[in-house]
C-alpha positions as a Markdown table, in Angstrom:
| # | Residue | x | y | z |
|---|---|---|---|---|
| 1 | Unk | -0.3 | -0.2 | -0.2 |
| 2 | Unk | 1.6 | 3.3 | -1.2 |
| 3 | Unk | 0.5 | 6.2 | 0.3 |
| 4 | Unk | 0.8 | 9.8 | -0.1 |
| 5 | Unk | 0.6 | 12.4 | 2.9 |
| 6 | Unk | 0.0 | 16.2 | 2.5 |
| 7 | Unk | -0.1 | 18.6 | 5.6 |
| 8 | Unk | -0.5 | 21.6 | 5.5 |
| 9 | Unk | -1.6 | 24.4 | 7.5 |
| 10 | Unk | -3.1 | 28.2 | 8.1 |
| 11 | Unk | -1.3 | 30.6 | 7.9 |
| 12 | Unk | -2.7 | 33.8 | 7.6 |
| 13 | Unk | -5.8 | 35.4 | 6.4 |
| 14 | Unk | -5.3 | 36.0 | 3.3 |
| 15 | Unk | -1.5 | 34.3 | 2.8 |
| 16 | Unk | 0.1 | 31.4 | 1.0 |
| 17 | Unk | 0.9 | 28.4 | 3.0 |
| 18 | Unk | 3.4 | 26.1 | 1.7 |
| 19 | Unk | 3.2 | 22.1 | 1.8 |
| 20 | Unk | 5.4 | 19.5 | 3.4 |
| 21 | Unk | 4.7 | 15.3 | 1.7 |
| 22 | Unk | 5.6 | 12.8 | 3.5 |
| 23 | Unk | 5.7 | 9.8 | 1.6 |
| 24 | Unk | 5.7 | 6.3 | 2.1 |
| 25 | Unk | 9.7 | 5.9 | 1.9 |
| 26 | Unk | 10.2 | 7.5 | 4.2 |
| 27 | Unk | 11.1 | 10.9 | 2.2 |
| 28 | Unk | 10.0 | 14.4 | 3.4 |
| 29 | Unk | 9.5 | 17.1 | 0.7 |
| 30 | Unk | 9.3 | 20.7 | 1.4 |
| 31 | Unk | 7.0 | 23.3 | -1.4 |
| 32 | Unk | 9.0 | 26.0 | -2.1 |
| 33 | Unk | 10.1 | 29.3 | -4.3 |
| 34 | Unk | 12.8 | 28.2 | -6.5 |
| 35 | Unk | 16.1 | 29.7 | -6.4 |
| 36 | Unk | 16.9 | 31.5 | -9.2 |
| 37 | Unk | 20.4 | 31.7 | -11.4 |
| 38 | Unk | 20.2 | 35.9 | -10.1 |
| 39 | Unk | 20.4 | 35.0 | -6.7 |
| 40 | Unk | 22.7 | 31.7 | -6.6 |
| 41 | Unk | 25.2 | 33.9 | -7.5 |
| 42 | Unk | 25.3 | 37.0 | -5.3 |
| 43 | Unk | 24.7 | 34.9 | -2.6 |
| 44 | Unk | 27.5 | 32.1 | -3.9 |
| 45 | Unk | 25.6 | 29.2 | -4.2 |
| 46 | Unk | 26.6 | 26.1 | -5.5 |
| 47 | Unk | 24.7 | 25.8 | -9.3 |
| 48 | Unk | 25.2 | 22.2 | -9.6 |
| 49 | Unk | 22.3 | 21.4 | -5.7 |
| 50 | Unk | 18.3 | 21.3 | -6.5 |
| 51 | Unk | 18.0 | 24.4 | -3.5 |
| 52 | Unk | 14.4 | 25.9 | -2.6 |
| 53 | Unk | 13.5 | 29.5 | -0.9 |
| 54 | Unk | 11.2 | 29.0 | 2.8 |
| 55 | Unk | 10.1 | 31.2 | 4.8 |
| 56 | Unk | 10.1 | 31.8 | 8.8 |
| 57 | Unk | 6.7 | 30.7 | 9.2 |
| 58 | Unk | 7.5 | 27.9 | 7.0 |
| 59 | Unk | 10.5 | 27.3 | 9.3 |
| 60 | Unk | 8.5 | 26.9 | 12.2 |
| 61 | Unk | 5.7 | 25.0 | 11.5 |
| 62 | Unk | 8.2 | 22.6 | 10.8 |
| 63 | Unk | 9.8 | 22.5 | 13.7 |
| 64 | Unk | 6.5 | 22.1 | 14.9 |
| 65 | Unk | 5.9 | 18.9 | 13.2 |
| 66 | Unk | 8.9 | 17.6 | 15.2 |
């Protein structure tokens, strides 16, 4: 049996909330905004890895879940 669980919480009114996906094989996938090439260069981030940007409310929600 394969399950997909999506954790969603309510943010402030009118603010969209990213989701956290828990997969049946134990992975945790976070929803976020892709980091642009310009941001990578400005922040000296690696170019060969997938990166997303999330806000502090998202991190607070993850900490609450843990």
